[in-house]
N, C-alpha and C positions, 0 to 999 in steps of 0.2 A: 270876293277876294280869294276864296279857296281855289277857285278856278285858275286865277292868275298865279298863285303860289304853286299849284300843281303843275302848271305849264312851265314855270321857272325851274322847278325841281326836275322835270323831264328833260329840259334843255341842258341843265347843269349835269345831269346824269349822262346824257349823250356826249357832252363835251369831255367829261371825265373818262368815259369809256374810250372815246377817240384818242385822247392823250395817252391812255393806258396802252392801247394797241400800238400807237406810234412808238412809245417808249420801249415796249416789248420788242417790236421789230428792230429798233436800233440796237438793243442789247443783244438780240440774236445775231445780228450782223457782226457786232464786236466779237462775240464768242466764236462765230464761224471763222473770222479772220485770225483769231488767236489759235484756233485748232489747226487752220491751214498753215500758219507760220510754224507751229509745233511739228506738223507732219513734214514740212520742208526741212526743218532742222534735223529731224530723225533720219530722213532720206540721205542728207549730207553725211551724217554720222555713220550710217550703215555703209555708204559708199567709201568713206575714208577708212573705215575698219577693214573692209574687204581688200581695198587697194594696199593698205599697209601689210596685211597678212600675205597677200600675193607677192609683194616686193621681198618680204622676209624669206618666203619659200624659194623664190628665184635666187636669192643670194646664197641660201643653203645648198642649192644645186651644185655649186662650185666645190663643195666639200664631199660630194658623193663619189668616193673613190673605191667603194666596195659594194657588194650586192646588198648587205644589210642596210647601209645608209640609203641606197636607192629605194629599197622597199619602204623605209620610214619616210623618205621624201615624197614618194608617190602617195602614201597614206595621207600625209598632211595636205598634199595638193588636192586629192579627191575629196577629202573632208571639206576643204574650203569650197570646192565646186558644188558639193551637195548642199552645204549651207546657203550658198548663193541661190541655188534652185529653191530651197525651202522658203527663203525670204521672198523671192520673186513670186512663188506660187501663193503666198499669203498677201500679196499686194504691198510688200514692204521694200521692194527694190524696183527702181525705175525700169519699165519694160524695154525702153530703147537701149539702155546700158546693158541689161541682161542679154538682150538679143545680139548686141555687138559682141559681147564676150563669148557667147556660145557659137556665133558664126565663126569667130576666130578659132575656137576649139575645133569646130567642124573642119576647117581648112587644114589643121595640123594633127588631126587624130592619127593619121597613118605615119607620122614622123616620130622620131625620138627627140627627147629634150636636148637641145644643143648645148646647154650649159653644164651638163653632167659629164665629168671626165671619164667615168667608168664606161668601158667600151661595150659590155654585154647588157645594155639597158634595153628594156622593152619599149615598144611604141606606146604612145599615150593610150590608144584604143585597147591594146592588149592588157595594159596595166589597169585600165578603167574596168574592163570586163572582170578581171581578177578581183578588184575592189568590190564590185557589185556582188559577185558570187560569194565572197567571204563575209559579207554583212547579212547574209541569209534573209533578205527581203525586209530589212528594217524600214526602208523607204520605197515601197513599191511604185509609187507615183514617180518619184525621182528616177528609179531604175528604168521604168518604161520610157520616160522622156529621153534619157541618155542613150538607150538602145535604139530609139527612133532616130536620134541625132547621128549615131554611128552608121545607120543605114544610109542616111543622106550623104554622109562623108564618103561612103563606098560607091554610091550610085551616080552621083552627079559629077560631071566633068566641068561644066560651066559655072563660074563663080556667081553669075547672075541668077541662074536657076537654083543654085545652092542657097543663095541669099533668100530667094523667094520661098523656098521650102522651109528654111529655118524660120523665117518670119511666120509662116503658117503654123509651124510646130510650136513656137513660143506663144503665139496667140491662143492656140488650143489649150494650153496649160495655164492661161492667165485666169486668176480668180477675181481680182479687183483691178479695174482700170485706174492707174495712178494719175492719169492726166484729166 
C-alpha cells in the first residue's frame, strides 16, 4: 500500500509542478504584455510632448524681432533637440522618428529659420555650434553626435547618400533597440 501511496504522491507532485509552471508562464506573459503596453504609452507621451514643444517653439519664432529674442528662441530649440537625443540614446524615443527628425535637421542645417522676422539671424548650424560651445561639454555624447551630423550636412550633396549616412550615425548612437 505504501508503494501505491508513494506513486500517487509523486504523480500528484508532478501534476502540481506542471500546473505551477504553466500558471507562472501565463502570469509572465500577462506581465510582459502589461509592460509592453506601458512602454508603448510612454513612447506616445514622449512623442506628444516633443511635438507640442516643437510647435510652441515654431510659433514663438514669429515673435523674434530682435537679437535677444532670437538667442532665446535658439536656446529653447537646441534644448529640445538635445533632450530628444538624450531620450533617443536611452532607448526612450522611437529610432525611426528620431532618424527622421535629424535627417530633416541635416537638410536644413545651412539654412536660417524661415519663420523668424529678424533679418540678422544665424543659420541653424552656426547657432547650434554656439549652443554646444556655451554649454561647456555638459553632454559630450550629444555634442559628438551633432558635430558628426553637421559634417554630413556639409559633405553630402545627394539626399539618398545623406539619408544613408544619417541612418548609420543614428544607429551608431542607439543604446536600446525600441522595436
